[in-house]
C-alpha positions as CSV (number, residue, x, y, z in Angstrom):
1,M,-30.6,3.8,19.4
2,P,-28.8,3.3,22.5
3,P,-27.1,0.0,23.2
4,A,-29.3,-2.6,24.6
5,P,-28.0,-3.2,28.4
6,A,-25.9,-6.1,29.1
7,P,-27.6,-9.3,30.5
8,P,-26.9,-10.5,34.1
9,G,-23.4,-11.8,34.2
10,Q,-22.4,-10.5,31.1
11,T,-19.4,-8.0,30.8
12,P,-20.7,-4.8,29.5
13,P,-19.8,-3.6,26.2
14,R,-16.4,-1.5,26.3
15,R,-16.5,2.0,24.8
16,P,-13.1,3.1,24.7
17,G,-12.7,6.8,24.1
18,L,-10.2,8.8,22.1
19,A,-7.3,9.8,24.6
20,L,-5.6,6.2,24.3
21,P,-5.9,5.8,20.7
22,A,-4.5,9.0,20.2
23,L,-1.3,8.3,22.2
24,V,-0.9,5.3,20.4
25,F,-1.0,7.2,17.5
26,L,1.5,9.8,18.7
27,A,3.7,6.7,19.7
28,A,3.7,4.9,16.6
29,L,4.8,8.1,14.8
30,A,7.8,8.7,17.1
31,L,8.7,4.8,16.7
32,Q,8.6,5.0,12.9
33,L,11.2,7.8,13.3
34,A,13.4,5.4,14.9
35,G,13.0,2.8,12.5
36,Y,13.3,5.5,9.5
37,E,14.1,4.0,6.1
38,R,17.2,6.3,4.9
39,V,17.4,4.8,1.2
40,L,14.9,6.4,-1.2
41,N,13.4,3.4,-3.1
42,P,14.1,4.3,-6.6
43,Y,10.8,3.1,-8.1
44,D,7.8,2.9,-6.3
45,E,8.6,6.0,-4.1
46,G,10.2,7.7,-7.3
47,I,6.7,7.0,-9.1
48,I,4.7,9.0,-6.6
49,L,7.4,12.0,-6.0
50,V,7.6,12.4,-9.7
51,G,3.9,12.1,-10.6
52,A,3.2,14.6,-7.7
53,E,5.8,17.0,-9.2
54,R,4.1,16.8,-12.9
55,V,0.9,17.4,-11.0
56,L,2.4,20.7,-9.5
57,Q,3.5,21.6,-13.0
58,G,0.2,21.5,-14.3
59,E,0.1,18.3,-15.9
60,V,-3.0,15.5,-15.3
61,P,-1.9,11.5,-14.8
62,Y,-3.3,9.5,-17.3
63,R,-3.4,12.1,-19.8
64,D,0.3,13.6,-19.7
65,F,1.7,10.3,-17.7
66,W,0.8,6.8,-17.8
67,T,0.5,5.0,-14.2
68,M,-1.6,2.7,-12.7
69,Y,-2.0,4.1,-9.2
70,G,-4.6,6.3,-8.3
71,P,-4.7,9.9,-8.2
72,G,-5.2,10.1,-4.0
73,Q,-1.5,10.1,-3.1
74,F,-0.1,12.3,-6.6
75,Y,-2.6,15.2,-5.4
76,L,-2.2,14.6,-1.8
77,L,1.6,14.7,-2.1
78,A,1.0,17.7,-4.5
79,A,-0.7,19.6,-2.0
80,L,1.8,19.0,0.9
81,Q,4.4,20.1,-1.3
82,Q,2.7,23.1,-2.3
83,V,2.6,24.5,1.2
84,F,5.8,22.8,2.7
85,G,8.0,22.7,-0.6
86,I,9.3,20.0,-2.3
87,S,10.8,17.3,-0.1
88,D,10.8,13.4,0.4
89,L,9.7,14.0,3.9
90,A,6.3,15.0,2.8
91,L,5.9,11.6,1.2
92,R,7.2,9.8,4.2
93,G,4.7,12.0,6.4
94,I,1.7,10.8,4.3
95,G,3.0,6.7,5.2
96,F,3.9,7.4,8.7
97,S,0.7,9.3,9.2
98,A,-1.1,6.1,7.5
99,K,0.8,3.7,9.5
100,A,0.2,5.5,12.9
101,L,-3.3,5.8,12.2
102,V,-3.7,1.7,11.3
103,A,-2.0,1.0,14.6
104,A,-4.5,3.5,16.3
105,L,-7.3,2.0,14.6
106,S,-6.2,-1.6,15.1
107,H,-5.9,-0.7,18.9
108,A,-9.9,0.4,18.8
109,I,-10.9,-2.3,17.1
110,A,-9.0,-4.9,19.3
111,A,-10.0,-3.1,22.7
112,R,-13.6,-3.7,22.2
113,F,-12.5,-7.2,23.0
114,L,-9.4,-7.9,24.6
115,P,-8.0,-6.4,28.0
116,R,-6.1,-3.0,27.7
117,P,-2.5,-4.7,27.4
118,A,-3.6,-7.0,24.7
119,A,-5.1,-4.5,22.6
120,L,-2.0,-2.4,23.0
121,A,0.5,-5.4,22.2
122,T,-1.7,-6.0,19.1
123,A,-1.0,-2.4,17.9
124,A,2.6,-3.0,18.5
125,A,2.8,-5.5,17.0
126,I,0.9,-4.6,14.0
127,L,3.1,-1.6,13.9
128,L,6.5,-3.3,13.8
129,L,5.0,-5.5,10.9
130,L,4.2,-2.3,9.2
131,L,7.9,-0.9,9.9
132,G,9.3,-4.3,9.0
133,L,7.5,-3.8,5.5
134,R,9.2,-0.5,4.9
135,Q,7.7,1.1,1.7
136,D,6.4,3.8,3.6
137,G,5.6,5.8,0.1
138,F,3.3,2.8,-1.1
139,P,-0.3,3.8,-1.8
140,V,-1.8,0.9,0.1
141,F,-1.3,2.3,3.6
142,P,-3.9,5.2,3.4
143,P,-6.4,2.8,2.1
144,L,-5.6,0.2,4.9
145,A,-6.3,2.7,7.1
146,L,-9.4,4.2,5.7
147,A,-10.6,0.5,5.5
148,L,-10.2,0.4,9.2
149,A,-12.1,3.2,9.8
150,S,-14.9,2.3,7.6
151,L,-15.2,-0.7,9.6
152,L,-15.6,1.2,12.9
153,A,-18.1,3.6,11.3
154,F,-20.1,0.3,9.9
155,E,-20.2,-1.0,13.1
156,A,-21.3,2.3,14.6
157,G,-24.3,2.6,12.2
158,A,-25.4,-1.1,12.9
159,R,-25.9,0.4,16.5
160,R,-26.3,3.9,16.2
161,G,-28.1,5.1,12.5
162,L,-27.5,4.8,9.2
163,R,-25.1,8.3,9.0
164,Y,-22.2,6.5,10.6
165,C,-23.0,4.0,7.5
166,V,-22.8,7.1,5.2
167,L,-19.5,8.1,6.9
168,A,-18.2,4.7,5.9
169,G,-19.0,4.8,2.7
170,T,-17.2,8.3,2.8
171,C,-14.0,6.4,3.8
172,I,-14.3,3.8,1.6
173,G,-14.5,6.6,-1.2
174,L,-11.3,8.1,0.1
175,G,-10.0,5.0,0.0
176,T,-10.8,4.3,-3.6
177,L,-8.8,7.6,-4.7
178,F,-5.4,6.1,-3.5
179,R,-6.0,2.5,-4.4
180,H,-9.5,1.7,-6.8
181,D,-8.9,-2.1,-6.2
182,L,-8.8,-1.8,-2.4
183,G,-11.7,0.4,-2.3
184,A,-13.7,-1.9,-4.3
185,Y,-13.3,-4.8,-2.1
186,N,-13.8,-3.0,1.1
187,A,-17.3,-1.7,-0.3
188,A,-17.9,-5.4,-1.4
189,A,-16.9,-6.6,2.3
190,L,-18.9,-4.4,4.2
191,G,-22.0,-5.0,1.8
192,L,-21.4,-8.5,2.3
193,A,-21.3,-8.0,6.0
194,A,-24.5,-5.8,6.4
195,L,-25.8,-9.1,4.2
196,L,-24.7,-11.5,6.7
197,L,-26.5,-9.3,9.9
198,A,-29.8,-9.5,8.1
199,W,-29.5,-13.2,7.5
200,L,-28.5,-13.4,11.3
201,R,-31.5,-11.1,12.3
202,R,-34.1,-13.4,10.2
203,R,-35.9,-14.9,12.7
204,E,-36.0,-12.0,15.1
205,M,-37.3,-9.2,12.5
206,P,-40.2,-9.4,10.0
207,W,-39.2,-10.0,6.6
208,A,-40.0,-6.6,5.0
209,A,-38.4,-4.7,8.0
210,N,-35.2,-6.6,7.7
211,R,-35.2,-6.1,3.7
212,A,-35.7,-2.5,4.0
213,L,-33.0,-2.0,6.8
214,L,-30.4,-4.0,5.0
215,L,-31.6,-1.8,1.7
216,R,-31.2,1.2,3.7
217,H,-27.5,0.3,4.9
218,W,-26.3,-0.7,1.2
219,A,-27.9,3.0,0.0
220,A,-26.3,4.8,2.7
221,L,-22.8,3.0,1.9
222,A,-23.2,3.3,-1.6
223,G,-24.2,7.3,-0.9
224,G,-21.0,8.0,1.1
225,I,-19.0,6.5,-1.5
226,A,-20.6,8.6,-4.4
227,L,-20.1,11.6,-2.1
228,V,-16.1,11.2,-3.0
229,V,-15.7,9.0,-6.2
230,L,-18.4,10.8,-8.3
231,P,-16.8,14.4,-8.1
232,A,-13.3,13.1,-8.5
233,M,-14.4,11.0,-11.4
234,A,-16.2,13.8,-13.0
235,L,-13.2,16.1,-12.4
236,L,-10.8,13.3,-14.0
237,L,-13.2,13.1,-16.9
238,Q,-13.1,16.6,-17.8
239,A,-9.2,16.5,-18.7
240,V,-8.9,12.3,-19.3
241,P,-10.4,10.8,-22.2
242,L,-12.7,7.8,-20.5
243,P,-10.6,5.3,-22.7
244,D,-7.0,6.4,-21.3
245,L,-8.4,6.3,-17.7
246,A,-9.7,2.9,-18.3
247,W,-6.7,1.9,-20.0
248,N,-4.7,2.9,-17.2
249,L,-6.5,2.0,-14.3
250,I,-8.3,-0.8,-15.4
251,T,-6.8,-2.8,-18.5
252,V,-3.3,-2.5,-17.5
253,P,-3.9,-3.7,-14.0
254,A,-5.9,-6.6,-14.8
255,T,-4.1,-7.8,-18.0
256,I,-0.4,-6.6,-18.3
257,Y,0.3,-6.6,-14.4
258,P,-0.6,-10.0,-13.8
259,A,1.5,-11.6,-16.6
260,M,4.3,-9.6,-16.0
261,R,4.7,-9.4,-12.2
262,A,3.1,-12.6,-10.9
263,L,4.8,-14.0,-8.0
264,P,4.2,-17.4,-6.8
265,F,3.5,-18.2,-2.9
266,P,6.7,-19.7,-1.2
267,G,7.0,-23.4,-0.9
268,P,8.5,-25.9,1.6
269,A,11.5,-26.2,-0.9
270,N,12.5,-22.6,-0.2
271,L,11.9,-23.1,3.2
272,R,15.6,-23.7,4.5
273,A,17.3,-20.9,1.9
274,A,14.7,-18.8,3.7
275,A,15.5,-19.9,7.5
276,H,19.5,-19.1,6.4
277,H,18.6,-15.3,6.1
278,G,16.4,-15.4,9.7
279,A,13.1,-12.8,10.2
280,L,13.8,-11.4,6.5
281,G,13.7,-14.4,4.8
282,L,11.0,-16.2,6.5
283,S,8.8,-13.1,6.5
284,D,7.8,-14.2,3.0
285,Y,5.8,-17.0,4.6
286,A,3.4,-14.3,6.4
287,V,1.4,-14.3,3.2
288,Y,-0.5,-17.7,4.4
289,A,-1.6,-16.2,7.5
290,P,-4.9,-14.5,6.3
291,F,-6.1,-17.7,5.1
292,L,-5.6,-19.4,8.2
293,A,-6.7,-16.6,10.6
294,V,-9.9,-15.9,9.0
295,P,-11.2,-19.8,9.4
296,A,-10.3,-20.0,13.1
297,A,-11.7,-16.8,13.9
298,L,-15.4,-17.6,12.2
299,A,-14.9,-20.9,13.8
300,V,-14.8,-19.6,17.2
301,E,-17.7,-16.8,16.4
302,A,-19.6,-20.3,14.9
303,L,-19.3,-21.6,18.4
304,R,-19.9,-18.7,20.4
305,R,-23.0,-18.2,18.3
306,R,-24.4,-21.3,18.9
307,A,-24.1,-21.2,22.6
308,D,-25.5,-17.6,22.1
309,R,-28.7,-19.2,20.5
310,R,-29.0,-21.9,23.0
311,A,-29.0,-19.2,25.8
312,G,-31.6,-17.2,23.7
313,R,-29.5,-13.8,23.4
314,P,-30.9,-11.8,20.6
315,M,-28.8,-10.4,18.0
316,A,-29.4,-6.9,19.2
317,A,-27.3,-7.8,22.1
318,L,-24.3,-9.1,19.9
319,V,-25.0,-6.0,17.8
320,A,-24.8,-3.8,21.0
321,E,-21.3,-5.3,22.0
322,G,-19.7,-4.5,18.9
323,W,-19.9,-8.2,17.7
324,V,-20.4,-7.2,13.9
325,L,-16.9,-6.1,14.0
326,I,-15.8,-9.6,13.8
327,P,-17.3,-11.0,10.7
328,A,-16.9,-7.8,9.0
329,L,-13.2,-7.4,9.4
330,A,-12.9,-11.3,8.4
331,L,-14.7,-10.4,5.4
332,I,-12.3,-7.4,4.6
333,C,-9.3,-9.6,5.3
334,L,-10.7,-12.3,2.8
335,F,-11.2,-9.6,0.1
336,F,-7.8,-7.6,0.9
337,T,-5.9,-11.0,0.0
338,L,-6.8,-10.4,-3.4
339,K,-4.5,-7.8,-3.7
340,G,-1.6,-10.2,-2.6
341,L,-2.7,-13.2,-4.8
342,V,-0.6,-11.6,-8.0
343,R,2.9,-10.3,-6.6
344,V,2.7,-12.6,-3.5
345,S,5.0,-10.7,-0.9
346,P,4.3,-9.5,2.4
347,V,4.2,-5.6,1.4
348,H,1.4,-6.4,-1.2
349,M,-0.3,-8.9,1.2
350,A,-0.3,-6.2,4.0
351,P,-3.9,-5.1,3.6
352,A,-5.0,-8.6,4.5
353,L,-1.7,-9.2,7.2
354,V,-3.3,-6.3,9.7
355,P,-6.8,-7.7,10.0
356,A,-5.4,-11.1,10.1
357,M,-3.3,-9.8,13.3
358,I,-6.4,-8.1,14.7
359,L,-8.3,-11.4,14.3
360,L,-5.8,-13.7,15.7
361,P,-5.7,-12.4,19.7
362,V,-9.5,-11.6,19.4
363,A,-10.4,-14.9,18.2
364,F,-7.9,-16.6,21.1
365,A,-9.5,-14.7,23.7
366,R,-13.2,-15.6,22.7
367,M,-12.3,-19.0,22.0
368,P,-14.3,-21.5,24.5
369,W,-10.9,-23.0,25.8
370,A,-13.2,-25.2,28.3
371,R,-14.3,-27.5,25.6
372,P,-11.8,-30.3,24.5
373,G,-12.7,-30.3,20.7
374,P,-12.3,-27.1,19.5
375,R,-9.4,-26.6,22.0
376,V,-7.7,-29.6,20.1
377,L,-8.6,-28.6,16.6
378,L,-7.9,-24.6,16.6
379,A,-5.2,-24.4,19.3
380,P,-2.5,-25.4,17.0
381,L,-3.9,-23.1,14.1
382,F,-3.6,-20.3,16.5
383,G,0.1,-21.5,17.0
384,L,0.6,-21.6,13.1
385,V,-0.6,-18.1,12.8
386,A,1.7,-16.4,14.8
387,L,4.4,-18.4,13.9
388,L,4.0,-17.3,10.4
389,L,3.3,-13.7,11.5
390,A,6.2,-13.8,13.9
391,P,9.1,-13.0,11.2
392,P,7.9,-9.7,9.7
393,V,7.4,-8.5,13.5
394,E,10.6,-9.4,14.6
395,L,11.9,-7.9,11.6
396,G,10.5,-4.6,12.4
397,G,12.0,-4.5,15.8
398,Q,15.1,-4.8,14.5
399,L,14.9,-2.2,12.2
400,V,13.9,0.3,15.0
401,A,16.8,-1.1,16.9
402,Q,19.5,-0.4,14.4
403,G,17.7,3.0,13.5
404,L,17.8,4.3,17.3
405,G,21.9,3.5,16.9
406,H,22.1,5.1,13.7
407,L,20.0,8.1,14.7
408,A,22.8,10.5,15.3
409,T,26.0,8.5,15.0
410,G,27.9,7.0,11.5
411,P,28.3,7.9,8.2
412,H,24.6,7.3,7.3
413,S,23.2,8.6,10.5
414,L,19.8,10.0,10.2
415,L,21.1,13.6,11.8
416,R,23.6,13.8,9.1
417,L,21.7,13.0,6.2
418,C,19.1,15.8,7.4
419,R,22.0,18.0,7.8
420,D,23.9,18.0,4.9
421,P,22.0,16.2,2.0
422,V,24.1,14.8,-0.5
423,L,22.0,16.4,-3.5
424,P,19.7,19.7,-2.3
425,R,16.5,17.4,-2.6
426,L,17.7,14.4,-0.7
427,R,17.1,16.0,2.7
428,C,17.1,13.0,5.2
429,V,17.5,10.2,2.4
430,T,20.0,9.1,0.1
431,S,20.3,6.7,-2.7
432,D,23.1,4.1,-4.1
433,P,26.9,5.5,-4.7
434,A,26.3,5.5,-9.0
435,S,22.8,7.1,-8.7
436,L,24.2,10.1,-6.7
437,Q,27.1,10.8,-8.9
438,A,24.9,10.6,-12.4
439,A,22.5,12.8,-10.5
440,A,25.1,15.4,-9.6
441,Y,26.6,15.0,-13.1
442,V,23.3,15.7,-14.9
443,R,22.8,18.4,-12.9
444,A,26.3,20.2,-13.5
445,H,25.6,19.3,-17.0
446,S,22.2,20.4,-17.9
447,A,19.7,23.5,-17.3
448,P,16.6,23.2,-15.2
449,T,14.5,23.4,-18.1
450,D,16.2,20.6,-19.8
451,R,14.5,17.2,-20.0
452,I,16.1,14.2,-19.8
453,Y,15.1,10.2,-20.0
454,V,16.1,7.6,-17.4
455,G,15.8,4.1,-19.0
456,T,17.3,1.2,-18.5
457,G,20.3,-0.8,-20.3
458,R,17.7,-2.5,-22.5
459,H,14.4,-1.8,-23.3
460,D,13.1,-5.3,-24.9
461,R,13.4,-6.6,-21.5
462,I,12.4,-4.6,-18.4
463,F,12.4,-5.1,-14.8
464,V,12.2,-1.3,-13.5
465,N,13.7,2.2,-14.1
466,N,15.3,4.4,-11.4
467,M,12.3,6.8,-11.0
468,S,13.4,8.6,-8.3
469,F,16.8,9.9,-10.6
470,Y,14.2,12.6,-12.2
471,W,13.4,14.1,-8.7
472,M,17.0,13.6,-7.3
473,A,18.3,15.5,-10.5
474,E,15.6,18.1,-10.5
475,R,14.9,17.2,-14.2
476,R,11.8,16.6,-16.0
477,S,11.0,13.4,-18.0
478,A,11.1,13.8,-21.9
479,T,8.3,11.3,-22.2
480,R,5.3,10.7,-20.9
481,W,6.1,6.7,-20.8
482,Q,8.6,7.9,-17.8
483,E,7.6,5.1,-15.5
484,L,9.1,1.7,-17.4
485,H,6.9,-1.1,-17.0
486,P,7.2,-4.9,-18.9
487,G,4.8,-5.2,-21.1
488,I,4.4,-1.7,-22.2
489,Q,7.5,-0.3,-23.0
490,T,8.8,-3.5,-24.1
491,T,6.3,-3.4,-27.1
492,A,6.6,-1.8,-30.7
493,A,3.7,0.7,-30.1
494,V,4.8,2.5,-26.9
495,Q,8.4,2.5,-28.0
496,D,7.4,4.0,-31.3
497,A,5.6,6.7,-29.2
498,M,8.4,7.4,-27.3
499,I,10.8,7.7,-30.4
500,R,8.2,10.0,-31.9
501,E,8.7,12.3,-28.4
502,F,12.2,11.9,-28.7
503,E,12.2,13.3,-32.3
504,A,10.1,16.4,-31.5
505,A,12.1,17.1,-28.5
506,P,15.2,15.6,-28.2
507,P,16.1,15.1,-24.2
508,A,19.1,16.8,-23.1
509,L,20.4,13.5,-21.0
510,V,19.7,10.1,-21.3
511,V,20.7,8.0,-18.4
512,L,20.7,4.5,-18.8
513,S,20.8,2.3,-15.8
514,E,21.9,-1.5,-15.9
515,Q,21.3,-1.8,-12.0
516,W,18.1,-4.2,-12.6
517,D,19.1,-5.6,-16.4
518,A,19.8,-9.3,-14.8
519,A,16.8,-9.4,-12.4
520,A,14.7,-12.4,-13.4
521,E,11.6,-13.3,-11.4
522,P,9.6,-16.0,-12.6
523,N,7.0,-14.3,-14.9
524,A,6.5,-13.1,-18.1
525,S,8.9,-9.9,-17.2
526,S,12.1,-12.0,-17.3
527,R,11.6,-12.7,-21.4
528,S,12.9,-10.7,-23.7
529,S,9.6,-8.9,-26.2
530,G,11.9,-9.3,-29.2
531,V,11.5,-5.2,-29.8
532,T,14.9,-3.2,-29.7
533,R,14.0,-0.3,-31.6
534,L,14.1,2.3,-28.5
535,D,17.8,0.5,-27.9
536,D,18.6,0.9,-31.6
537,Y,17.4,4.6,-32.1
538,L,19.4,5.5,-28.4
539,A,22.4,3.9,-29.7
540,A,22.4,5.7,-32.9
541,R,21.4,9.1,-31.7
542,F,23.3,9.3,-28.7
543,E,26.6,8.5,-27.1
544,E,27.9,8.2,-23.9
545,V,29.9,11.0,-22.2
546,A,29.9,9.5,-18.6
547,R,29.9,6.4,-16.9
548,F,29.5,5.7,-12.7
549,G,29.2,1.9,-12.6
550,P,26.2,0.5,-13.9
551,V,25.1,3.9,-14.5
552,R,25.5,5.5,-18.2
553,V,25.0,9.3,-19.1
554,L,24.1,9.9,-23.0
555,K,24.2,13.1,-24.7
556,P,23.0,13.7,-28.3
557,V,25.6,12.7,-31.2
558,A,25.2,16.0,-33.0
559,A,25.2,17.9,-29.7
560,Q,28.4,16.4,-28.4
561,R,30.0,16.8,-31.6
562,D,29.2,20.8,-31.3
563,H,30.7,20.3,-28.0
564,R,34.0,19.0,-28.9
565,G,34.3,21.1,-32.0
566,A,34.0,24.2,-29.9
């Protein structure tokens, strides 16, 4: 159905083309190269790199190695590495592309309501926020980009037909493969947006027709999701027993993860210390922004909707103007805050911060500033949200400026890292000196077919382990429990399972890093489980052959004695 013409005196709805968003996308890619993170993230990035390599070797997530991450990033990275070779650049490329797409889609949404300079400024601020968060390999950015794409498709479906709602569901389904929690939140948000739209049309459309249209919207969304998720589930269930799949993707994230990884919201007591660290410290307080931006935006829309009803403007006219984007975006923002409510931090709240950063300028521009009451109540709220969001945006700008200064000069310049990698796989990235030295030792004292184990100094209390070490050293893990997580490898059952694996096929070398042994967060991960079976086993069966700062390399005792006798 073609959009309704704008009433007299109203600005016609903007329909921005693809040229400007494409330019925003390309510019965002270039800017990320300037702010390139040179240090390999040892845990989250390592999980994806090692998991993708195991997929390339024919293994299946959840059956052959445990993980809470969805399969999407593993298989996408494996496919890219199958074509372009093993490289961290492939993983960074996924993150760069996702962040650039977020910026471009944010511009496309903002441009429906804002002048071109304001829409471009919104996209630039969002990109700087994402740059400041780093974590390019973190699998929240692809589903965030797909959520924004689903929002635009959903809005097109409200104007132009249900086939676009199928497209919106397909985007949700693709996002679900990367983060099943974000996919579920995205589906719930757009499902409620369709219900809200039906409720607002209730006076303008017969009930039967309105209900039928709502059901068709839901069916189209569900059909698009099913097109992606059902085949992926069928393929997984052919290889992975359902209980294993449920334990990895549902039970652990819902029970063990909250207890072991929860972080509190930053409070006023920490504000002075945070301010001492400038933008880096104050960025933590950005997590409050979504909870303020959404009420502000909805209050503005409620005022405008009341004025529209008084003026007799029908819902069809609002839908034609793209108004549906605003409440749907607010719902997505609210649902995505659930991702950040457990481990409260800007990077985990990123899926909600981006919609909040779109809502803020849109609500500001649509605010009825001539009315004194709303102006007095909402103007301070706008200012507070902007104040909360400013530090992570500033941090992103600082990182870009620093990156530009070190693209080609200095000992850690990007050009030098790309031209002369410290280890064969570390092209354009590096790691801490101790891990680099230990990885070089492991490569020199083991065969490519040997398996190793990378653990921590103690296994009764775990923060993280250096997952990227497997990938740097080009050695496979001797256990399916390679990714260490408190509440899992700290238990007797899992430690016994690991010992059985080591007994059946002893690792050629064991690498134990004490880098994070002293890390203590305000959650259950900081408490010892009292289970020391794995530590006792390693102490009895392996002995130290090399040490690099906090990183120890161990060899089986019998093999070491044979080596000494020779």
